[in-house]
DOSEPA-987925 format. One record per residue: x, y, z of N, C-alpha, C, CB in turn; residue in three letters. Coordinates in Angstrom, 1 decimal. Atoms other than C-alpha are relative to their C-alpha. Glycine has a CB too. Layout:
N
+--------+--------+--------+--------+--------+--------+--------+--------+--------+--------+--------+--------+--------+
!     nx !     ny !     nz !    cax !    cay !    caz !     cx !     cy !     cz !    cbx !    cby !    cbz ! residu !
+--------+--------+--------+--------+--------+--------+--------+--------+--------+--------+--------+--------+--------+
!      X !      Y !      Z !      X !      Y !      Z !      X !      Y !      Z !      X !      Y !      Z !    ala !
...
+--------+--------+--------+--------+--------+--------+--------+--------+--------+--------+--------+--------+--------+
***
This chain:
81
+--------+--------+--------+--------+--------+--------+--------+--------+--------+--------+--------+--------+--------+
!     nx !     ny !     nz !    cax !    cay !    caz !     cx !     cy !     cz !    cbx !    cby !    cbz ! residu !
+--------+--------+--------+--------+--------+--------+--------+--------+--------+--------+--------+--------+--------+
!    1.3 !    0.7 !   -0.2 !   31.4 !  -14.4 !    3.1 !   -1.1 !    0.9 !   -0.4 !   -0.1 !   -0.6 !    1.4 !    unk !
!    1.2 !   -0.7 !    0.5 !   28.2 !  -13.2 !    1.4 !   -1.2 !   -0.4 !    0.8 !   -0.2 !   -0.3 !   -1.6 !    unk !
!    1.3 !    0.3 !   -0.7 !   25.0 !  -12.8 !    3.2 !   -1.1 !    0.4 !   -0.9 !   -0.1 !    0.8 !    1.4 !    unk !
!    1.3 !   -0.2 !    0.9 !   21.6 !  -13.0 !    1.5 !   -0.9 !    1.1 !    0.6 !   -0.8 !   -1.4 !   -0.2 !    unk !
!    1.0 !   -1.0 !   -0.4 !   19.2 !  -10.1 !    1.6 !   -1.4 !   -0.6 !   -0.2 !    0.2 !    1.3 !   -0.9 !    unk !
!    1.4 !    0.6 !    0.1 !   15.7 !  -11.4 !    2.2 !   -1.0 !    1.1 !    0.3 !   -0.2 !   -1.1 !    1.0 !    unk !
!    1.1 !   -1.0 !   -0.1 !   12.6 !   -9.3 !    1.7 !   -1.3 !   -0.7 !   -0.5 !    0.3 !    1.2 !   -0.9 !    unk !
!    1.4 !    0.5 !    0.6 !    8.9 !   -9.8 !    0.9 !   -0.8 !    1.2 !   -0.3 !   -0.7 !   -0.8 !    1.0 !    unk !
!    0.9 !   -1.0 !    0.3 !    6.1 !   -7.8 !   -0.4 !   -1.4 !   -0.3 !    0.5 !    0.0 !    0.3 !   -1.5 !    unk !
!    1.3 !    0.2 !   -0.4 !    2.6 !   -7.3 !    1.0 !   -0.8 !    1.3 !   -0.3 !    0.0 !   -0.3 !    1.6 !    unk !
!    0.8 !   -1.2 !    0.3 !   -0.1 !   -5.0 !   -0.3 !   -1.4 !   -0.5 !   -0.2 !    0.5 !    0.8 !   -1.3 !    unk !
!    1.4 !    0.4 !    0.2 !   -3.9 !   -4.8 !   -0.7 !   -0.5 !    0.8 !   -1.1 !   -0.8 !    0.1 !    1.3 !    unk !
!    0.8 !   -0.7 !    1.0 !   -6.3 !   -3.7 !   -3.3 !    0.9 !    0.4 !   -1.3 !   -0.7 !    1.2 !    0.5 !    unk !
!   -0.8 !   -0.5 !    1.2 !   -4.6 !   -1.6 !   -6.1 !    1.5 !   -0.2 !    0.2 !   -0.4 !    1.4 !   -0.3 !    unk !
!   -1.4 !    0.2 !   -0.4 !   -1.3 !   -1.9 !   -4.2 !    0.4 !   -1.5 !   -0.3 !    0.3 !    0.3 !    1.4 !    unk !
!   -0.3 !    1.4 !    0.2 !   -1.6 !   -5.7 !   -4.8 !    0.6 !   -0.2 !   -1.4 !   -1.2 !   -0.8 !    0.1 !    unk !
!   -0.6 !    0.1 !    1.4 !   -0.9 !   -5.3 !   -8.6 !    1.4 !    0.6 !    0.0 !   -0.9 !    0.8 !   -1.0 !    unk !
!   -1.4 !   -0.5 !   -0.1 !    2.1 !   -3.2 !   -7.7 !    0.9 !   -1.0 !    0.6 !    0.0 !    1.4 !    0.7 !    unk !
!   -0.8 !    1.0 !   -0.6 !    3.4 !   -5.8 !   -5.4 !    0.3 !   -1.2 !   -1.0 !   -0.7 !   -0.5 !    1.2 !    unk !
!   -0.1 !    1.1 !    1.0 !    2.8 !   -8.5 !   -8.1 !    1.0 !    0.4 !   -1.1 !   -1.3 !   -0.4 !   -0.6 !    unk !
!   -1.0 !   -0.4 !    1.0 !    4.7 !   -6.4 !  -10.7 !    1.4 !    0.1 !    0.6 !   -0.5 !    1.4 !   -0.5 !    unk !
!   -1.4 !   -0.1 !   -0.6 !    7.6 !   -5.8 !   -8.3 !    0.6 !   -1.4 !    0.2 !   -0.1 !    0.7 !    1.4 !    unk !
!   -0.5 !    1.4 !   -0.1 !    7.9 !   -9.6 !   -7.7 !    0.4 !   -0.5 !   -1.4 !   -1.1 !   -0.9 !    0.5 !    unk !
!   -0.4 !    0.4 !    1.4 !    7.9 !  -10.2 !  -11.5 !    1.3 !    0.8 !   -0.4 !   -1.1 !    0.2 !   -1.0 !    unk !
!   -1.2 !   -0.8 !    0.3 !   10.5 !   -7.4 !  -11.9 !    1.3 !   -0.6 !    0.6 !   -0.2 !    1.5 !    0.3 !    unk !
!   -1.1 !    0.6 !   -0.6 !   12.8 !   -8.9 !   -9.4 !    0.4 !   -1.4 !   -0.5 !   -0.2 !    0.0 !    1.5 !    unk !
!   -0.2 !    1.2 !    0.7 !   12.4 !  -12.2 !  -11.0 !    0.7 !    0.1 !   -1.3 !   -1.3 !   -0.8 !   -0.2 !    unk !
!   -0.6 !   -0.2 !    1.3 !   13.3 !  -10.9 !  -14.4 !    1.3 !    0.6 !    0.1 !   -1.0 !    0.9 !   -0.9 !    unk !
!   -1.3 !   -0.6 !   -0.2 !   16.2 !   -8.9 !  -13.1 !    1.0 !   -0.9 !    0.8 !   -0.1 !    1.3 !    0.7 !    unk !
!   -0.8 !    0.9 !   -0.8 !   17.5 !  -11.9 !  -11.2 !    0.4 !    0.5 !    1.3 !    1.3 !   -0.5 !   -0.8 !    unk !
!   -0.2 !   -0.5 !   -1.4 !   17.2 !  -10.3 !   -7.8 !   -0.4 !    1.4 !    0.2 !    1.5 !   -0.2 !    0.4 !    unk !
!   -0.2 !    0.9 !   -1.2 !   16.9 !   -9.5 !   -5.1 !   -1.1 !   -1.0 !    0.1 !    0.1 !    0.8 !    1.2 !    unk !
!    1.0 !    1.1 !    0.0 !   15.0 !  -12.6 !   -4.3 !   -1.0 !    0.3 !    1.1 !    0.7 !   -1.4 !    0.4 !    unk !
!    1.0 !   -0.2 !   -1.1 !   11.7 !  -12.1 !   -2.4 !   -0.3 !   -1.3 !    0.6 !   -1.3 !    0.7 !   -0.6 !    unk !
!    0.3 !    1.2 !   -0.7 !   11.0 !  -14.7 !    0.2 !   -1.5 !   -0.2 !    0.2 !    0.7 !   -0.1 !    1.3 !    unk !
!    1.4 !    0.2 !    0.0 !    7.3 !  -14.1 !    0.3 !   -0.7 !    1.1 !   -0.7 !   -0.5 !    0.0 !    1.4 !    unk !
!    0.8 !   -1.0 !    0.6 !    4.5 !  -12.3 !   -1.4 !   -1.4 !   -0.2 !    0.5 !    0.0 !   -0.1 !   -1.6 !    unk !
!    1.4 !    0.0 !   -0.5 !    1.1 !  -11.5 !    0.2 !   -0.7 !    1.1 !   -0.7 !    0.0 !    0.2 !    1.6 !    unk !
!    0.9 !   -0.9 !    0.8 !   -1.5 !  -10.0 !   -2.1 !   -1.4 !   -0.2 !    0.6 !    0.0 !   -0.4 !   -1.5 !    unk !
!    1.3 !    0.1 !   -0.6 !   -4.7 !   -9.2 !   -0.3 !   -1.0 !    0.7 !   -1.0 !    0.0 !    0.7 !    1.4 !    unk !
!    1.0 !   -0.4 !    1.0 !   -7.6 !   -8.9 !   -2.8 !    0.5 !    1.0 !   -1.1 !   -1.2 !    0.7 !    0.8 !    unk !
!   -0.5 !   -0.8 !    1.1 !   -5.6 !   -7.5 !   -5.7 !   -0.9 !   -0.2 !   -1.3 !    1.5 !   -0.4 !   -0.3 !    unk !
!    0.6 !    0.1 !    1.4 !   -7.2 !   -6.8 !   -9.1 !    1.1 !   -0.3 !   -1.0 !   -0.7 !    1.3 !   -0.3 !    unk !
!   -1.0 !    0.4 !    0.9 !   -5.1 !   -8.8 !  -11.4 !   -0.5 !   -0.2 !   -1.4 !    0.7 !   -1.2 !    0.5 !    unk !
!    0.5 !    0.2 !    1.4 !   -7.4 !   -9.3 !  -14.4 !   -1.3 !    0.7 !   -0.2 !   -0.2 !   -1.4 !   -0.3 !    unk !
!    1.2 !   -0.8 !    0.3 !   -9.9 !   -6.8 !  -15.7 !   -0.6 !   -0.3 !   -1.3 !    0.4 !    1.5 !    0.0 !    unk !
!    0.4 !    0.4 !    1.4 !  -10.5 !   -8.6 !  -19.0 !   -1.4 !   -0.6 !    0.0 !    0.9 !   -1.0 !   -0.6 !    unk !
!    1.3 !    0.7 !   -0.1 !  -13.6 !  -10.5 !  -17.8 !   -0.7 !    0.2 !    1.4 !    0.2 !   -1.4 !   -0.3 !    unk !
!    0.7 !    0.0 !   -1.2 !  -16.3 !  -10.0 !  -15.2 !   -1.0 !   -1.1 !    0.0 !   -0.7 !    1.3 !    0.2 !    unk !
!    0.8 !    1.2 !    0.1 !  -17.9 !  -13.3 !  -16.1 !    0.6 !   -1.2 !    0.7 !   -0.4 !   -0.3 !   -1.5 !    unk !
!   -0.6 !    1.1 !   -0.6 !  -15.7 !  -15.4 !  -14.0 !   -0.8 !   -0.6 !    1.1 !    1.4 !    0.3 !    0.6 !    unk !
!    0.8 !    0.6 !   -1.1 !  -17.0 !  -17.8 !  -11.3 !    0.0 !    0.9 !    1.2 !    0.5 !   -1.4 !    0.3 !    unk !
!   -0.1 !   -0.8 !   -1.2 !  -15.8 !  -15.5 !   -8.6 !   -0.9 !    1.2 !   -0.1 !    1.5 !    0.5 !    0.2 !    unk !
!    0.8 !   -1.2 !    0.1 !  -17.5 !  -12.4 !  -10.0 !   -1.4 !   -0.3 !    0.0 !    0.4 !    0.9 !   -1.2 !    unk !
!    1.4 !    0.4 !    0.0 !  -20.7 !  -14.3 !  -10.6 !   -0.5 !   -0.3 !    1.4 !   -0.2 !   -1.2 !   -0.9 !    unk !
!    0.3 !    0.4 !   -1.4 !  -20.7 !  -15.7 !   -7.1 !    0.1 !    1.0 !    1.1 !    0.8 !   -1.2 !    0.4 !    unk !
!   -0.2 !   -0.9 !   -1.1 !  -19.4 !  -12.8 !   -5.1 !    0.0 !    1.4 !   -0.5 !    1.3 !   -0.4 !    0.6 !    unk !
!   -0.1 !   -1.3 !    0.6 !  -19.6 !   -9.8 !   -7.4 !   -1.0 !    1.1 !    0.6 !   -0.2 !   -0.1 !   -1.4 !    unk !
!    0.9 !   -1.0 !   -0.6 !  -22.4 !   -8.2 !   -5.4 !    0.1 !    0.0 !    1.6 !   -1.5 !   -0.3 !   -0.4 !    unk !
!   -0.1 !    0.1 !   -1.5 !  -21.2 !   -9.0 !   -1.8 !    1.1 !    0.8 !    0.6 !    0.3 !   -1.5 !    0.3 !    unk !
!   -1.1 !   -0.8 !   -0.5 !  -18.2 !   -6.7 !   -1.6 !   -0.5 !    1.3 !    0.6 !    1.0 !    0.2 !   -1.1 !    unk !
!    0.4 !   -1.2 !   -0.7 !  -18.4 !   -3.8 !    0.8 !    0.3 !    1.3 !   -0.9 !    0.6 !    0.1 !    1.4 !    unk !
!   -0.2 !   -1.2 !    0.6 !  -18.9 !   -0.7 !   -1.3 !    0.6 !    0.0 !   -1.4 !    0.9 !    0.8 !    0.8 !    unk !
!   -0.6 !    0.1 !    1.3 !  -17.3 !   -2.0 !   -4.5 !   -0.5 !   -1.3 !   -0.6 !    1.6 !    0.1 !    0.0 !    unk !
!    0.6 !    1.2 !    0.6 !  -19.4 !   -4.5 !   -6.5 !    0.4 !   -0.2 !   -1.5 !   -1.6 !    0.1 !    0.1 !    unk !
!   -0.3 !    0.3 !    1.3 !  -19.2 !   -6.0 !   -9.9 !   -0.3 !    1.2 !   -1.0 !   -0.8 !   -1.2 !   -0.4 !    unk !
!    0.4 !   -1.1 !    0.9 !  -21.0 !   -3.1 !  -11.7 !    0.9 !    1.2 !    0.2 !   -1.5 !    0.5 !    0.3 !    unk !
!   -0.9 !   -1.1 !   -0.2 !  -18.7 !   -0.5 !  -10.1 !    1.4 !   -0.3 !   -0.5 !    0.1 !    0.3 !    1.5 !    unk !
!   -1.3 !    0.4 !    0.6 !  -15.6 !   -2.5 !  -11.1 !    0.0 !    0.1 !   -1.5 !    0.3 !   -1.4 !    0.4 !    unk !
!    0.2 !   -0.2 !    1.4 !  -16.9 !   -2.5 !  -14.7 !    0.1 !    1.4 !   -0.4 !   -1.3 !   -0.7 !   -0.5 !    unk !
!   -0.1 !   -1.5 !    0.3 !  -17.4 !    1.2 !  -14.6 !    1.4 !    0.5 !    0.2 !   -1.0 !    0.8 !    1.0 !    unk !
!   -1.4 !   -0.5 !   -0.3 !  -13.9 !    1.8 !  -13.1 !    0.9 !   -0.4 !   -1.2 !    0.6 !   -0.6 !    1.4 !    unk !
!   -0.7 !    0.5 !    1.1 !  -12.4 !   -0.4 !  -15.8 !   -0.2 !    0.8 !   -1.3 !   -0.3 !   -1.4 !   -0.2 !    unk !
!    0.4 !   -0.8 !    1.2 !  -14.3 !    1.4 !  -18.6 !    0.4 !    1.4 !    0.0 !   -1.4 !   -0.1 !   -0.2 !    unk !
!   -0.3 !   -1.4 !   -0.2 !  -13.6 !    4.8 !  -17.2 !    1.5 !    0.3 !   -0.2 !   -0.5 !    0.5 !    1.3 !    unk !
!   -1.4 !   -0.2 !   -0.1 !   -9.8 !    4.4 !  -16.6 !    0.8 !   -0.7 !   -1.1 !    0.5 !   -0.4 !    1.3 !    unk !
!   -0.7 !    0.8 !    1.0 !   -8.8 !    1.8 !  -19.3 !   -0.7 !    0.0 !   -1.3 !    0.2 !   -1.3 !    0.5 !    unk !
!    0.5 !    0.2 !    1.3 !   -9.3 !    1.7 !  -23.0 !    0.2 !   -1.5 !   -0.4 !    0.8 !    0.9 !   -1.0 !    unk !
!   -0.2 !    1.4 !    0.3 !   -9.9 !   -1.9 !  -23.9 !   -0.2 !   -0.1 !   -1.5 !   -1.1 !   -0.9 !    0.8 !    unk !
!    0.1 !    0.1 !    1.4 !   -9.1 !   -2.7 !  -27.5 !   -0.1 !   -1.5 !   -0.3 !    1.3 !    0.6 !   -0.7 !    unk !
!    0.2 !    1.4 !    0.3 !  -10.3 !   -5.9 !  -29.0 !    0.3 !   -0.3 !   -1.5 !   -1.4 !   -0.5 !    0.4 !    unk !
+--------+--------+--------+--------+--------+--------+--------+--------+--------+--------+--------+--------+--------+
***
């Protein structure tokens, strides 16, 4: 008799993207199956800071606002167009 291994992932902020990548990796490798995924304020898309969310909330975050996110993206990533 086989027993299923059940796991989940939960991370916040920059760890959220790691958790999302782990979930995609387990999906692509056909296991192990994750039974839940909790991503707390992950940064999943740095391609645009003109989204509705950034426009409405980009200056309300504690210590990390839209302008700082743009600076971090431009400092650490090379965006080719």
